C-alpha positions as CSV (number, residue, x, y, z in Angstrom):
1,M,80.0,306.7,47.0
2,K,79.4,303.1,46.7
3,K,82.9,302.2,47.8
4,F,82.6,304.9,50.9
5,L,79.6,302.9,51.9
6,L,80.9,299.6,51.6
7,S,84.2,301.1,53.8
8,S,81.6,302.0,56.5
9,A,79.8,298.8,56.5
10,L,83.5,297.2,57.0
11,L,84.1,299.3,59.8
12,L,80.9,298.6,61.5
13,T,80.8,294.9,61.2
14,S,84.4,294.6,62.0
15,A,83.7,295.4,65.7
16,L,81.3,292.3,66.1
17,T,83.1,289.4,67.1
18,A,82.1,286.0,68.2
19,F,83.8,283.8,70.8
20,A,86.8,282.0,70.1
21,G,90.1,280.5,71.3
22,H,90.9,277.0,72.5
23,V,88.5,275.9,75.7
24,D,89.1,272.3,77.4
25,T,88.7,271.0,80.7
26,Y,91.6,270.3,83.0
27,G,90.2,267.5,84.7
28,I,86.7,266.1,86.1
29,G,86.9,264.7,89.4
30,S,89.5,265.3,91.9
31,K,91.2,261.6,91.8
32,A,91.4,261.6,88.1
33,T,92.7,265.0,88.0
34,A,95.2,264.3,90.8
35,M,96.6,261.5,88.1
36,G,96.8,263.8,85.3
37,G,93.5,262.2,83.5
38,A,95.4,258.9,82.9
39,V,92.6,256.6,84.3
40,T,91.1,255.4,81.1
41,A,92.2,251.8,82.2
42,G,91.9,252.7,86.0
43,I,88.9,255.0,86.8
44,D,86.5,253.7,89.7
45,D,84.3,256.5,90.7
46,P,81.4,258.1,89.2
47,Y,83.6,260.0,86.8
48,A,84.0,257.1,84.9
49,V,80.8,258.4,83.0
50,Y,83.3,260.6,81.1
51,Y,86.5,258.8,81.3
52,N,85.4,255.6,80.5
53,P,81.9,254.6,80.9
54,A,82.8,250.8,80.7
55,A,84.7,251.0,83.9
56,M,81.7,251.7,86.2
57,V,81.2,247.8,86.5
58,N,84.3,248.4,88.9
59,I,81.9,250.3,91.5
60,K,80.4,247.6,93.4
61,R,78.0,249.8,95.7
62,P,75.8,252.5,95.1
63,T,78.3,255.7,95.3
64,L,77.1,259.5,95.1
65,S,79.9,261.9,95.0
66,I,80.1,265.7,94.7
67,G,83.0,268.2,94.2
68,T,84.4,271.3,92.8
69,H,87.6,272.8,91.4
70,L,88.8,276.3,91.7
71,V,91.0,277.6,88.6
72,D,93.1,280.6,89.2
73,P,94.7,281.8,86.0
74,H,97.6,284.0,85.5
75,L,98.3,285.2,82.2
76,T,100.6,288.0,80.7
77,I,100.9,289.8,77.5
78,K,103.9,291.5,76.7
79,N,105.4,293.6,74.1
80,F,102.0,294.3,72.7
81,N,102.8,296.5,69.6
82,V,100.7,297.6,66.9
83,K,102.5,298.9,63.8
84,N,99.9,301.1,61.9
85,S,100.3,302.1,58.3
86,G,97.9,303.6,55.5
87,T,96.3,306.9,54.6
88,L,94.8,307.7,58.0
89,A,97.5,305.9,60.1
90,D,98.2,306.8,63.4
91,G,101.2,306.4,65.5
92,D,102.4,303.1,66.5
93,I,100.9,301.6,70.1
94,N,103.2,300.0,72.5
95,V,102.4,298.5,75.5
96,D,104.0,295.9,78.0
97,G,103.1,293.6,80.8
98,I,99.2,293.2,80.2
99,K,98.0,290.8,82.9
100,D,94.7,289.2,83.2
101,E,91.9,290.3,85.7
102,S,90.1,287.0,85.7
103,D,87.8,285.8,88.6
104,L,88.5,282.9,90.6
105,L,86.6,280.3,88.3
106,V,84.4,277.4,90.3
107,V,83.7,274.5,88.4
108,P,81.5,271.9,90.1
109,H,81.1,268.3,89.0
110,F,78.6,265.7,90.5
111,G,78.2,261.9,89.9
112,Y,76.0,258.9,90.9
113,V,76.7,255.2,90.1
114,H,74.2,252.4,90.9
115,P,75.0,248.7,90.1
116,L,71.6,247.1,88.9
117,N,73.0,243.5,88.9
118,D,76.2,241.5,88.5
119,K,76.5,242.7,84.9
120,L,74.6,245.9,84.5
121,T,75.5,249.4,86.1
122,F,73.6,252.7,85.8
123,G,75.5,256.0,86.3
124,V,75.0,259.7,85.7
125,A,77.2,262.6,86.1
126,F,77.1,266.5,85.5
127,Y,80.3,268.1,84.5
128,V,82.0,270.8,82.2
129,P,83.6,269.1,79.4
130,Y,84.7,272.5,78.0
131,G,85.0,275.8,79.4
132,L,86.8,279.3,79.7
133,D,86.2,282.7,81.3
134,L,89.2,285.2,80.9
135,K,88.8,288.9,81.9
136,W,91.2,291.9,81.0
137,N,91.9,295.3,81.8
138,P,88.9,296.9,79.9
139,N,90.6,300.5,79.5
140,E,91.7,300.6,76.1
141,N,94.5,303.4,77.2
142,E,96.0,301.1,79.7
143,N,95.4,298.0,77.8
144,P,94.9,298.5,74.0
145,A,94.4,294.6,73.5
146,A,90.7,295.3,74.7
147,Y,90.1,296.4,71.3
148,N,90.5,292.9,70.3
149,T,89.0,291.5,73.8
150,F,89.1,292.0,77.6
151,H,86.4,289.4,78.4
152,S,85.5,286.0,76.6
153,W,83.8,283.2,77.9
154,Y,82.4,279.9,76.9
155,L,80.7,277.1,78.7
156,R,79.3,274.0,78.0
157,E,77.7,271.7,80.9
158,V,76.4,268.2,80.2
159,L,74.2,266.0,82.3
160,T,75.4,262.1,81.1
161,P,72.9,259.2,81.8
162,S,75.1,256.2,81.2
163,L,75.3,252.2,81.2
164,S,77.8,249.7,81.5
165,Y,77.6,245.7,80.8
166,K,80.2,243.3,82.0
167,V,80.6,240.9,78.9
168,N,82.7,238.3,80.7
169,D,85.6,238.5,83.3
170,K,87.6,240.1,81.1
171,L,85.7,242.6,79.0
172,S,83.3,245.4,79.9
173,L,81.4,247.8,77.6
174,G,79.7,251.1,78.1
175,A,77.8,254.2,76.7
176,G,76.5,257.5,77.6
177,I,74.7,260.3,76.3
178,S,75.2,263.8,77.1
179,I,72.5,266.2,77.2
180,G,74.4,269.6,77.3
181,K,73.6,273.4,77.2
182,A,76.1,276.1,76.1
183,K,76.9,279.9,76.7
184,A,79.7,282.1,74.9
185,G,80.3,285.5,74.5
186,N,82.9,288.3,74.6
187,E,83.3,292.0,75.4
188,R,85.7,294.6,73.5
189,K,86.1,298.1,72.8
190,R,85.9,300.0,69.4
191,Y,89.0,301.1,67.9
192,V,88.8,304.2,65.8
193,P,91.9,305.9,64.2
194,E,92.4,309.5,65.4
195,K,92.4,310.9,61.6
196,M,89.0,309.7,61.3
197,K,87.5,311.7,64.2
198,N,89.2,314.8,62.1
199,A,86.5,316.6,60.1
200,Q,88.8,318.1,57.8
201,V,90.3,314.9,57.0
202,M,87.1,312.8,56.7
203,A,86.1,315.8,54.2
204,A,88.9,314.8,52.2
205,V,88.3,311.4,52.1
206,A,84.4,311.9,51.4
207,Q,85.5,314.0,48.4
208,A,87.9,311.5,47.2
209,N,85.0,309.2,47.2
210,G,83.1,311.2,44.9
211,I,81.3,313.5,47.5
212,P,81.0,316.8,45.6
213,S,83.6,319.4,47.0
214,A,80.4,321.8,48.2
215,Q,79.1,319.0,50.4
216,A,82.3,317.5,51.6
217,P,82.8,319.8,54.8
218,A,79.2,318.7,56.1
219,V,79.8,315.3,55.2
220,G,83.3,315.4,56.8
221,A,81.8,316.7,59.9
222,A,79.1,314.3,60.0
223,L,81.6,311.6,59.5
224,A,83.9,312.7,62.4
225,A,81.1,313.1,64.7
226,A,80.0,309.4,64.1
227,Y,83.4,307.8,64.2
228,T,84.4,309.9,67.3
229,E,80.9,308.6,69.1
230,L,82.1,304.9,68.1
231,D,85.5,305.3,69.3
232,G,86.2,303.2,72.4
233,A,82.3,301.8,72.3
234,H,81.8,298.7,74.3
235,I,80.5,296.1,72.4
236,K,79.2,292.9,73.9
237,M,78.3,289.3,72.1
238,E,76.2,286.9,74.1
239,Y,75.3,283.5,72.9
240,E,73.1,280.8,74.0
241,D,71.8,277.4,72.6
242,N,68.5,275.7,73.4
243,F,70.4,272.1,74.0
244,N,73.2,270.2,72.3
245,L,74.0,266.1,72.3
246,S,76.8,264.0,72.3
247,Y,77.8,260.5,73.2
248,N,80.6,258.4,75.3
249,L,81.8,255.0,74.3
250,G,84.0,253.0,76.2
251,A,85.6,249.6,76.4
252,L,87.6,248.0,79.2
253,Y,89.9,244.7,79.1
254,K,91.7,243.1,82.0
255,F,94.4,240.8,80.5
256,N,95.2,239.8,84.1
257,D,96.1,240.9,87.5
258,K,98.7,243.3,86.3
259,W,97.7,244.9,83.0
260,T,94.4,246.5,82.0
261,A,93.3,248.6,78.9
262,G,90.7,251.1,78.3
263,L,89.5,252.7,75.4
264,T,86.8,255.7,75.3
265,Y,85.6,257.8,72.5
266,R,84.0,261.1,73.2
267,S,81.8,262.3,70.0
268,Y,81.7,265.8,68.7
269,S,78.7,267.9,69.4
270,K,77.1,270.3,67.1
271,I,76.1,273.7,68.8
272,K,73.9,276.0,67.0
273,F,73.8,279.5,68.9
274,D,70.3,280.4,67.8
275,D,69.6,282.9,70.9
276,G,72.3,285.5,71.0
277,D,72.6,289.2,71.3
278,A,74.9,292.0,69.9
279,N,74.8,295.2,72.1
280,V,76.8,298.5,71.6
281,N,76.8,300.7,74.7
282,P,76.4,303.6,75.0
283,E,73.4,304.4,73.0
284,M,74.6,306.4,70.0
285,Q,72.9,309.3,67.9
286,Y,74.6,307.9,64.8
287,W,74.9,304.3,65.0
288,K,71.1,302.8,65.6
289,N,70.2,299.3,66.0
290,E,72.4,299.1,68.9
291,H,70.7,295.9,69.9
292,L,71.1,293.0,67.3
293,D,69.7,289.5,67.3
294,T,72.8,287.1,66.5
295,T,73.4,283.6,65.2
296,T,76.2,281.3,64.8
297,A,77.6,277.4,64.9
298,V,80.6,275.9,66.3
299,D,81.0,272.2,67.3
300,T,82.8,270.9,70.0
301,P,85.4,268.4,68.9
302,D,85.3,264.6,69.3
303,T,88.3,262.6,71.3
304,I,89.6,259.0,71.3
305,Q,91.6,258.0,74.7
306,L,93.6,255.0,74.9
307,G,95.0,253.8,78.4
308,V,97.0,251.0,79.8
309,Q,97.3,250.5,83.4
310,Y,100.0,248.4,85.1
311,Q,99.6,247.2,89.0
312,V,103.2,247.0,89.6
313,T,102.8,246.2,93.3
314,P,99.6,245.6,95.5
315,K,100.3,249.2,96.7
316,L,101.3,251.1,93.3
317,K,99.7,251.2,90.1
318,V,101.0,253.4,87.2
319,E,99.0,254.2,84.1
320,A,99.8,255.8,80.3
321,D,97.0,257.4,78.3
322,L,97.1,259.0,74.6
323,V,94.4,261.3,73.9
324,R,93.7,262.4,70.1
325,T,91.5,265.5,70.0
326,F,90.0,266.6,66.5
327,W,90.1,270.2,66.9
328,S,90.3,270.7,63.2
329,R,86.6,270.5,63.1
330,I,86.7,274.3,63.9
331,D,88.0,275.3,61.0
332,S,85.9,278.7,60.6
333,Y,82.6,280.1,61.5
334,T,80.1,283.0,60.4
335,V,78.3,285.4,62.6
336,K,74.9,286.4,61.3
337,L,73.7,289.5,62.3
338,D,70.3,291.5,61.8
339,D,70.5,294.3,59.6
340,Y,72.6,297.2,60.9
341,L,71.6,300.7,60.0
342,L,73.9,303.8,59.8
343,Q,71.1,306.6,60.4
344,S,72.9,309.7,59.3
345,E,73.0,312.1,55.9
346,I,75.4,309.8,54.6
347,A,73.8,306.4,54.8
348,P,70.1,306.6,55.7
349,T,69.2,303.3,54.3
350,L,70.5,299.8,54.7
351,I,74.2,299.3,54.0
352,P,74.5,296.2,52.0
353,G,76.7,293.3,53.4
354,A,76.5,294.4,56.9
355,N,74.8,291.3,58.3
356,E,77.4,288.7,58.1
357,E,81.0,287.9,59.4
358,Y,83.7,285.4,58.6
359,F,86.1,284.0,61.0
360,K,88.8,281.7,60.3
361,R,90.2,279.5,62.9
362,N,92.1,276.9,61.3
363,W,92.6,274.9,64.6
364,K,94.8,271.8,64.6
365,D,94.3,268.2,65.7
366,T,96.4,267.4,68.8
367,W,97.8,264.7,70.8
368,Q,98.2,264.4,74.5
369,Y,100.5,262.3,76.3
370,R,99.5,261.7,80.2
371,L,100.9,259.9,82.9
372,G,99.3,258.9,86.3
373,A,100.1,256.8,89.5
374,E,98.4,256.1,92.7
375,Y,100.4,254.5,95.8
376,K,98.5,253.5,98.7
377,L,100.4,254.4,101.6
378,N,98.0,252.7,104.0
379,D,94.7,251.3,104.3
380,R,93.3,254.8,104.8
381,V,95.4,256.9,102.4
382,D,96.3,257.1,98.7
383,L,98.8,259.4,97.2
384,R,98.6,260.5,93.4
385,A,100.7,262.4,91.0
386,G,99.9,263.1,87.4
387,Y,101.8,264.9,84.5
388,Y,100.6,265.5,80.7
389,Y,101.7,267.5,77.7
390,D,98.9,269.6,75.9
391,P,100.0,271.2,72.7
392,T,98.4,274.4,71.6
393,V,95.4,274.1,68.8
394,V,95.6,277.7,67.8
395,P,98.1,278.4,64.7
396,E,100.1,281.9,64.9
397,D,97.7,283.4,61.9
398,T,94.6,282.9,64.3
399,F,96.0,283.6,67.5
400,D,94.1,286.6,69.3
401,V,93.7,287.7,73.0
402,L,90.3,285.5,73.4
403,W,92.6,282.7,74.1
404,P,96.3,283.2,74.3
405,D,96.7,279.8,73.9
406,S,100.4,277.9,73.7
407,D,101.8,274.7,74.7
408,K,101.2,273.4,78.1
409,H,102.8,271.3,80.7
410,V,100.4,270.1,83.8
411,F,101.6,268.9,86.7
412,S,99.2,267.5,89.5
413,G,99.0,265.7,92.7
414,G,96.5,264.9,95.4
415,V,95.6,262.7,98.4
416,G,92.6,260.6,98.7
417,V,91.4,259.3,102.4
418,H,89.1,256.7,102.9
419,F,86.8,256.5,105.9
420,K,84.2,253.5,106.5
421,R,81.6,254.8,103.8
422,V,83.2,258.6,102.9
423,D,86.2,258.9,100.6
424,V,87.6,262.8,100.5
425,D,89.8,263.3,97.4
426,T,91.9,266.4,96.9
427,V,94.0,267.8,94.0
428,I,96.5,270.8,93.3
429,Q,97.1,271.3,89.7
430,Y,100.1,273.6,88.3
431,I,99.6,274.5,84.5
432,L,102.8,275.9,82.9
433,I,101.7,278.0,79.5
434,K,104.9,278.1,77.4
435,E,105.8,281.6,76.1
436,V,104.5,282.2,72.5
437,S,105.6,285.3,70.3
438,V,103.5,286.2,67.3
439,A,105.5,288.0,64.6
440,S,104.2,291.4,63.5
441,G,101.4,290.9,61.0
442,A,101.0,287.3,61.3
443,S,97.9,287.1,63.0
444,H,95.3,288.1,60.9
445,N,92.8,287.9,64.0
446,L,94.6,290.6,65.7
447,D,95.3,292.6,62.8
448,D,91.8,292.9,62.2
449,S,90.9,294.5,65.3
450,Y,93.0,298.0,64.5
451,S,92.6,298.1,60.3
452,R,90.2,299.9,58.5
453,P,89.9,298.8,55.1
454,G,91.3,301.3,52.4
455,M,92.2,303.8,55.3
456,H,94.5,302.4,58.0
457,D,96.5,299.1,58.1
458,A,97.7,297.7,61.2
459,D,100.3,294.8,61.8
460,V,100.3,293.5,65.3
461,A,102.9,291.5,67.3
462,A,102.8,290.3,70.9
463,T,104.4,287.6,73.1
464,A,101.9,285.7,75.8
465,G,102.3,283.1,78.5
466,G,101.6,282.4,82.0
467,H,100.2,279.7,84.4
468,I,97.3,278.5,86.1
469,W,96.6,277.0,89.3
470,S,94.1,274.7,90.1
471,F,92.6,273.5,93.6
472,G,89.8,270.8,94.3
473,V,87.9,268.5,96.5
474,T,85.4,265.7,95.9
475,V,83.5,263.9,98.6
476,S,81.9,260.4,97.7
477,Y,79.5,258.5,100.0
478,K,79.1,254.9,99.4
479,F,75.4,253.2,100.1
């Protein structure tokens, strides 16, 4: 009986997952984004607050900037296969060509820089350093990957007041504090094998777990009814923190009129989601406490970015940047739930161990290689281009649909138009996501969405890839 109750507890808690997956910014401000983010040594607009706060000294007049980027993902999961085994195994699941149904994402940014004197400059910016919002078909019959997730989101918004100081004609230093707010969550459907909804099958399972033969039919019927009710249940997890902190440090060194170097460190942020909810919809007869308070904690990583800019001609400048992101901080996390009760004839009291779940992530540190260029066509128009390579942080054994991440090639271009006091910068960005294949049984995160300990095991295989289009405009006014 104890073993049977433990299996029921695992069945229930494995239905509840926190957000996960690789999240990152693909640019802040249209000018920097058009140059592939390779601007640590050459940024000269208010988004220096993010890219290199020391570079704010290059802005000689109070400047207000506001803009937005529109992000349109196009992702596909191919050859999604679930191979089932075990005593209560159903037939295999095979679906091809699952496409995301994400909304067009609107990502705003705002900045203001004000020189206080010849040496000291103040700046503040609002931006989104990390974020995602992916949606898939929620119909589990058309999209069985919905049992892993069909909607996931993560958002960290920050406001970053900053200062830069010009030490001398060659060296400048800068620093800023990012005051942030984070929200996250996901939605999924609950998978229950067909045989677990069969009263006779569950009666045999109950008897094998110590239920007397005379009581087994009634217990089996109650179990089958409970699992039938749970099959396809809509499970939604939502998280929110109170606030979080991180900081940016920057240095800028001008060797001569041709060469400039920039170095930026963006710290990690400890994010504790103390205000979380787990909901099971619709309300159920057997599975009570459908609304639960939840908590978890997931840090955002720290990064180091080094850039070197070369002024090739008076009209052309180029820059190369190297970015190290310490994603290995997200090794794992634990989701804590309020005690969950199964109200039925089988287990009218608290099931031990049903209030905590551990998730392995094992993300990897990455190197990004960025290139950017700007050419002054004339006094009014600048042409910009950029490229960078962004390797995946997600290993095969923790790959899942919450973020089907893979290596990315990011291409960008844009135009800047200058008026007397107003600058208008535009960008178009194309992100090619390399197709990645997950071998059958290689991803624990995918397998666990379909497996039921001691009753039903699953090995999931999938291939995923796609692309993302991004468009942006930023308007700046110089006072």
